C-alpha positions, 0 to 999 in steps of 0.5 A: 389149249394147253399153255407151254411149260418149260419147267414141266418139259425139263422135269419130264425130260429128267424123269425119262433119263432117270429111269434110263440110268436105272435100266443102265445100272441093272445091267452093269456088273463090276469085273476085274478090269474096272474093279469095285469101289469101297466107300471110305471115311477118313475121320480126324479124332485129334490125337489120331486119325481114323479110316473106315473101309466098307469091304463086305464080302471078303476074307481078313486074309484077302485084305492087305493094309500098308503104307507106301511113299506116305499114302495108306494103300487098302487092297482087297481081292475076291477070287471067282467062284467056280460055276458049278456044272448042272446048275442052272443059274437063273441070274448071276450077279455076284462079282469078284475083282479087286479094291484099291484105295490110296489115301494120302496121309499127313506128315504128323502121323506115327507110321509105326503104331498104326493099328487095323482091325477088320469085322463084319465087313468093316476094316477100321485103321487107327493111326496115331499122330506124332506129338512134335513140338514147335521149333523155332528157326533162327533168322540169319 
């Protein structure tokens, strides 16, 4: 006779759900409507912030970086490749669409000295901080 183990049953259910989600992920491909996600790291290096964005497969000309309402905006667009007639695709997963990331910036950054470079699918943005002196406020 087998003893009922609720934890074993939970583990089996978790494995089944995990396999189901893996199967679902195989059939989903990013599209223009959903866009892509681009992982972003924001690092405070003391005198500056460094933002690192993974944008593999994009050309430098497809990427724009700008400040809007005190936010750093990174936008990249990859157009759809034309499907060549006469080619028998066995699988076609390469996708197209847009990446849009909006990152709030602290008030002490120097927006006029921001630098960006793109190399091997990684966009690095250096944002210097302004040196502000402490200002005392007189109380009346």
